[in-house]
C-alpha positions in Angstrom: 0.0 0.0 0.0 2.8 2.4 0.9 4.5 1.5 -2.4 1.5 2.8 -4.4 1.0 6.0 -2.4 1.2 9.2 -4.5 4.3 11.3 -4.0 2.4 14.3 -2.6 0.6 12.1 -0.1 3.9 10.5 0.9 5.4 13.9 1.5 2.4 14.7 3.6 2.9 11.7 5.8 6.5 12.6 6.2 5.5 16.0 7.5 3.2 14.3 10.0 6.0 12.3 11.4 7.7 15.6 12.5 4.9 16.3 15.1 7.1 15.5 18.1 10.0 17.8 17.0 7.5 20.5 16.3 6.0 20.3 19.8 9.5 20.2 21.3 10.3 23.3 19.4 7.2 25.1 20.8 8.3 24.1 24.3 11.8 25.5 24.1 10.6 28.6 22.2 8.1 29.2 25.1 11.0 28.8 27.6 13.1 31.2 25.6 10.4 33.9 25.4 9.5 33.5 29.1 13.2 33.6 30.0 13.6 36.8 27.9 10.7 38.4 29.6 12.0 37.5 33.1 15.6 38.7 32.2 14.2 42.0 30.9 12.1 42.5 34.0 15.1 41.7 36.2 17.3 44.1 34.3 14.8 46.9 34.8 14.3 46.1 38.5 18.0 45.9 39.2 18.9 49.0 37.3 22.5 49.9 36.6 24.6 49.6 33.5 25.3 45.8 33.8 21.6 44.9 34.3 20.8 45.9 30.7 23.2 43.2 29.5 21.3 40.4 31.3 18.7 39.9 28.4 21.6 40.0 25.9 23.3 37.1 27.7 20.1 35.1 27.7 19.3 35.7 24.0 22.8 34.9 23.0 22.6 31.6 25.0 19.3 30.5 23.6 20.4 31.5 20.0 23.5 29.2 20.5 21.2 26.4 21.7 19.0 26.7 18.6 22.1 26.7 16.4 23.2 23.4 18.1 19.7 22.1 17.7 19.9 22.9 13.9 16.5 24.7 14.2 16.5 27.6 11.8 12.7 28.1 12.2 13.2 28.7 15.9 15.9 31.2 15.2 13.6 33.0 12.9 10.9 33.2 15.6 13.3 34.5 18.2 14.5 37.1 15.7 11.0 38.3 15.0 10.3 38.7 18.7 13.7 40.4 19.4 13.3 42.7 16.4 9.8 43.7 17.6 10.8 44.4 21.2 14.3 45.8 21.1 13.4 49.4 20.4 10.8 50.0 23.2 12.9 48.0 25.7 16.0 50.0 24.9 14.1 53.2 25.9 14.0 52.0 29.5 16.5 53.5 31.9 19.9 51.7 31.7 18.7 49.4 28.9 20.1 51.1 25.7 22.2 48.0 25.1 19.0 46.0 24.3 19.2 47.5 20.8 21.6 44.6 20.2 19.0 41.9 20.9 18.2 41.2 17.2 21.8 41.4 16.2 22.7 38.6 18.6 20.1 36.4 16.9 21.5 37.2 13.5 24.9 36.2 14.7 23.3 32.9 15.7 21.9 32.6 12.2 25.3 33.2 10.7 26.7 30.4 12.9 23.9 28.1 11.8 24.8 28.9 8.1 28.5 28.2 8.7 27.7 25.0 10.5 25.5 23.8 7.7 27.7 25.0 4.9 27.3 21.9 2.6 23.5 22.4 2.6 24.0 26.1 1.7 26.3 25.2 -1.2 23.8 22.6 -2.5 21.0 25.2 -2.4 23.1 27.7 -4.4 24.3 25.1 -6.8 26.7 26.4 -9.5 26.4 30.0 -8.5 27.6 29.6 -5.0 30.9 31.3 -5.9 28.9 34.6 -6.4 28.0 34.5 -2.7 31.6 34.1 -1.6 32.7 36.7 -4.1 30.0 39.1 -2.8 31.1 38.8 0.8 34.7 39.2 -0.1 33.9 42.3 -2.2 31.9 43.9 0.6 34.8 43.4 3.0 37.1 45.1 0.5 34.6 47.9 0.3 34.9 48.3 4.0 38.6 48.7 3.7 38.2 51.3 0.9 35.6 53.3 2.7 36.6 56.9 3.8 36.0 55.9 7.4 36.4 52.4 8.8 33.4 52.9 11.2 31.3 54.0 8.3 32.4 51.1 6.2 31.5 48.6 9.0 28.1 50.2 9.5 27.2 50.0 5.9 28.6 46.5 5.6 26.2 45.5 8.4 23.3 47.2 6.6 23.7 45.2 3.4 24.9 42.0 4.9 21.8 41.5 7.1 19.4 40.9 4.2 22.0 38.7 2.5 22.2 36.5 5.6 18.5 36.3 6.0 18.0 35.3 2.4 20.7 32.6 2.6 19.0 31.3 5.8 16.0 30.5 3.6 18.1 27.6 2.2 18.1 25.9 5.6 14.4 25.8 6.4 11.8 23.2 5.7 8.0 23.3 5.7 7.8 22.8 9.4 10.1 25.8 10.1 8.1 28.0 7.7 4.8 27.0 9.2 5.8 28.0 12.7 7.4 31.2 11.6 4.3 32.1 9.6 2.0 31.9 12.6 4.3 34.0 14.7 4.7 36.6 11.9 0.9 36.9 11.5 0.4 37.2 15.3 3.0 40.0 15.6 1.6 41.7 12.5 -2.0 41.7 13.9 -0.8 43.1 17.3 1.2 45.8 15.5 -1.8 46.7 13.3 -4.1 47.0 16.3 -1.6 49.1 18.1 -1.2 51.4 15.1 -5.0 51.8 14.8 -5.2 52.7 18.5 -2.5 55.3 17.9 -4.5 56.7 15.1 -7.3 57.4 17.6 -4.9 59.0 20.0 -4.2 56.0 22.3 -0.5 55.6 22.9 0.4 52.8 25.3 4.2 53.6 25.0 5.5 57.1 24.9 7.8 57.4 21.8 9.7 60.2 23.5 11.0 57.7 26.0 13.0 56.0 23.3 14.2 59.2 21.8 15.4 60.6 25.1 16.8 57.3 26.1 19.0 57.3 23.0 20.3 60.8 23.6 18.6 62.2 20.4 18.7 65.9 20.0 17.9 68.7 17.5 14.8 67.8 15.6 13.9 64.9 17.8 11.3 66.8 19.7 8.7 68.5 17.4 5.5 69.4 19.2 4.5 66.5 21.4 6.1 63.6 19.4 9.5 62.9 17.8 9.9 64.6 14.4 9.6 61.5 12.3 6.0 61.0 13.6 4.8 63.9 11.4 4.0 63.7 7.7 4.2 67.3 6.5 1.9 68.5 3.7 1.8 71.8 1.9 1.4 75.1 3.6 2.6 73.8 7.0 -0.1 71.2 7.4 0.8 67.8 8.7 -0.6 64.4 9.6 0.4 62.5 12.7 1.6 59.0 11.8 1.3 55.8 13.8 4.6 54.3 14.9 3.3 51.0 16.4 5.3 49.4 19.2 8.4 49.8 17.1 8.1 53.6 17.9 8.9 54.5 14.3 6.3 55.0 11.6 8.4 53.8 8.6 9.7 50.8 10.5 6.2 50.0 11.9 4.7 50.2 8.4 7.2 47.8 6.9 6.8 45.4 9.9 3.1 45.1 9.4 3.4 44.9 5.6 5.9 42.0 6.1 3.5 40.2 8.3 0.8 40.8 5.6 3.2 39.1 3.1 3.5 36.1 5.4 -0.3 36.0 5.6 -1.1 35.7 1.9 2.1 34.3 0.4 1.7 30.7 1.5 -2.0 30.3 0.9 -3.8 28.7 -2.0 -7.2 29.5 -0.6 -8.5 32.2 1.7 -11.1 32.1 4.5 -13.2 34.9 5.9 -10.7 35.2 8.8 -7.8 35.7 6.3 -9.6 38.5 4.6 -10.4 40.2 8.0 -6.8 39.9 9.1 -5.5 41.2 5.7 -7.9 44.2 6.0 -6.7 44.9 9.6 -3.1 44.9 8.5 -3.8 47.1 5.5 -5.5 49.6 7.8 -2.5 49.4 10.1 -0.1 50.1 7.2 -2.3 53.1 6.2 -2.0 54.8 9.6 1.8 54.7 9.4 1.9 56.5 6.0 4.9 54.4 5.1 5.5 54.5 1.3 7.8 51.5 1.4 5.2 49.5 3.3 2.5 50.5 0.8 4.8 49.4 -2.0 5.2 46.0 -0.4 1.4 45.5 0.0 0.7 46.6 -3.5 3.3 44.4 -5.1 2.4 41.3 -3.1 -1.3 41.7 -4.0 -1.2 43.1 -7.6 1.8 41.3 -9.1 0.2 37.8 -9.3 -3.1 39.3 -10.4 -1.5 41.3 -13.2 0.5 38.3 -14.4 -2.7 36.2 -14.7 -4.4 39.0 -16.5 -1.7 40.3 -18.9 0.9 37.5 -18.8 4.6 38.0 -18.0 5.4 40.3 -21.0 2.3 42.4 -20.4 3.2 42.7 -16.7 6.7 43.9 -17.5 5.3 46.6 -19.9 2.4 47.6 -17.6 4.5 47.3 -14.5 7.2 49.4 -16.0 4.7 52.1 -16.8 3.4 52.1 -13.2 6.9 52.1 -11.8 7.8 55.1 -14.0 4.8 57.0 -12.8 5.5 56.1 -9.2 9.1 57.1 -9.5 8.1 60.5 -10.9 5.8 60.9 -8.0 8.4 60.0 -5.4 11.1 62.1 -7.1 9.0 65.2 -7.1 7.7 65.3 -3.6 9.9 67.1 -1.0 11.9 64.8 1.2 11.0 61.8 -1.1 13.5 63.1 -3.6 16.3 61.9 -1.4 15.2 58.3 -2.0 15.1 58.5 -5.8 18.3 60.6 -6.0 20.1 58.0 -3.8 18.9 55.1 -5.9 20.1 56.8 -9.2 23.5 57.6 -7.7 23.9 54.0 -6.3 23.2 52.5 -9.7 25.7 54.8 -11.3 28.3 54.0 -8.6 27.7 50.3 -9.2 28.2 50.6 -12.9 31.3 52.8 -12.6 32.9 50.7 -9.8 33.5 47.2 -11.2 35.9 46.1 -8.4 33.4 46.6 -5.6 33.9 50.4 -5.3 33.6 51.6 -1.7 31.0 52.4 0.9 30.6 55.9 2.1 29.2 57.7 -1.0 25.5 57.2 -0.4 23.2 56.7 2.6 22.1 58.5 5.7 25.3 57.6 7.6 27.4 59.2 4.8 25.6 62.5 5.3 26.1 62.3 9.1 29.8 61.6 8.6 30.7 64.1 6.0 27.7 66.3 5.5 27.7 65.2 1.8 26.6 62.3 -0.3 23.2 60.9 -1.4 20.5 59.0 0.4 18.3 57.2 1.3 18.4 53.9 -0.5 19.5 50.6 0.8 19.9 49.3 -2.8 22.2 52.3 -3.5 24.4 51.4 -0.5 24.6 47.7 -1.7 25.6 48.6 -5.2 28.1 51.2 -4.0 30.0 48.4 -2.2 29.2 45.4 -4.4 29.9 47.0 -7.8 29.4 44.8 -10.8 28.9 41.6 -8.7 26.1 43.4 -7.0 24.5 44.3 -10.4 24.9 40.7 -11.5 23.2 39.4 -8.4 20.3 41.9 -8.7 19.8 40.9 -12.3 19.7 37.2 -11.3 17.1 38.0 -8.7 15.0 39.9 -11.3 15.3 36.9 -13.7 14.2 34.6 -10.9 11.3 36.8 -10.0 10.3 37.0 -13.7 10.3 33.2 -14.0 8.0 32.8 -11.0 6.2 36.1 -11.2 2.7 34.6 -11.0 3.4 33.3 -7.5 3.1 35.3 -4.3 6.5 34.2 -3.1 8.2 35.7 -6.1 6.1 38.8 -5.5 7.5 39.0 -1.9 11.0 38.9 -3.3 10.1 41.7 -5.8 8.6 43.7 -3.0 11.7 43.4 -0.9 13.9 44.6 -3.7 11.6 47.4 -4.6 11.3 48.6 -1.0 15.1 48.5 -0.6 15.4 50.8 -3.7 13.6 53.7 -2.0 14.3 53.1 1.7 17.1 52.3 4.1 14.5 51.3 6.7 13.8 48.3 4.4 17.0 46.6 5.6 16.6 47.5 9.2 16.2 44.4 11.3 13.3 45.8 13.5 11.3 46.6 10.3 12.1 43.9 7.8 13.4 40.7 9.4 10.1 39.0 8.5 10.3 40.4 4.9 13.8 39.2 4.0 13.3 35.7 5.6 10.2 35.2 3.5 12.0 36.6 0.4 14.7 34.0 1.1 12.1 31.3 0.9 10.8 32.7 -2.4 14.3 33.0 -3.9 15.6 29.6 -2.8 12.7 27.3 -2.2 9.9 28.7 -4.5 7.4 26.1 -5.9 8.5 24.2 -9.0 12.2 25.1 -8.4 11.8 28.6 -9.8 13.8 30.1 -6.9 17.0 32.2 -7.7 19.3 29.2 -7.3 16.9 26.5 -6.3 17.8 22.9 -7.0 14.4 21.4 -6.7 13.9 21.6 -2.9 10.6 23.4 -3.4 8.0 24.6 -0.9 4.5 23.6 -1.7 2.1 26.4 -0.6 -0.9 24.0 -0.5 0.6 22.5 2.7 0.3 25.7 4.7 -3.5 25.9 5.0 -4.7 27.0 8.5 -8.1 25.5 8.3 -9.1 23.2 11.2 -8.9 20.1 9.1 -5.4 20.9 7.8 -4.2 21.8 11.3 -5.1 18.3 12.6 -3.0 16.8 9.9 0.0 19.1 9.8 0.6 20.6 13.2 
């Protein structure tokens, strides 16, 4: 009987046999989160400079444990929680060191990638040398940067999404299923918080974080930090929602990333899915984050346009829409910084074949020298990666084109598009959920259409959250 079982059903049975490891994972994830909460509470109660490092020690230890357990899904979940909580926690007295919470988990992910190097090489197949060459080139760019500190900062900015995408090679369906549920939960909570803020209910004072980080100058505008205000013509403005991330652009991308997790791995939608999607879209709207809106629009519209117009029609129609959007962004006040930074980054990538150097574009460049162009994460990447960076971006675009009708490819496209016009799009607190899912799309997309996939595909039909599916898969 087993010999005649269809392949898809056999794979389903294989996933059911992983029930015990899944439950074990939930147990130690629960221990990790409770331990993190207790360590943070202890740090606040004890006070003092050292107390703020207690949660860091705990997160570092549990990340190492997950590395040894070879559980990338658990590392992703811990990263999502750390990214969501580090900013408000760091605003507490003596707790500014907690801004490193998510970085510690990323270090754990890097260790996991190194420890499972053969699997990574297999996933990247014949193009693995590009990854090695990219990292080597970025290190050279650090050396060539006008300031070593500036080079290290921008190296971290561009390496984080690279690491998260690569980690997508090391997850299986079980890992993705757990991460998806956590991402949706966090996205719903953030959306509800954003909507409450829209009606004037602020459970956390954003000024606590700003003052805790020693911000000065334009940090205090009226009653909220300056970045909470979206200024219109003639001095009018709109107050934006910052969510519990205490930053409107970051909060918007955070919710949009959770929205991507909600719809990207579904083949059918229930009434609950539509309600959650509507809630998240409303949350994104209150943040007035253009990058977040771009993510939502691409994830929803790209597959629909492909089915309506085909791939070629989508490229033509999408190019027209992109041109109009670019003109709108380029012509509106502070938005011009994003388009200007992108153009300069592309030009630097073309004119710097041997990896160029960091320090020519980006917010940190302006802070360091008072000159330069910003704000575009893609520009920073291309300024350091040169022609190799251009090749990798082109490969990603080809991959996205091949699988454009799928929502996983749309997520990868959204991540690239958002990084073109925003540095926040590579900030861990904002986009950890976005780049992990993009890694799934680029390395494990259905039918092997991922960037460098070798056939280890993810079947979205196994991710249904209906009651019947939960009994079989959880």
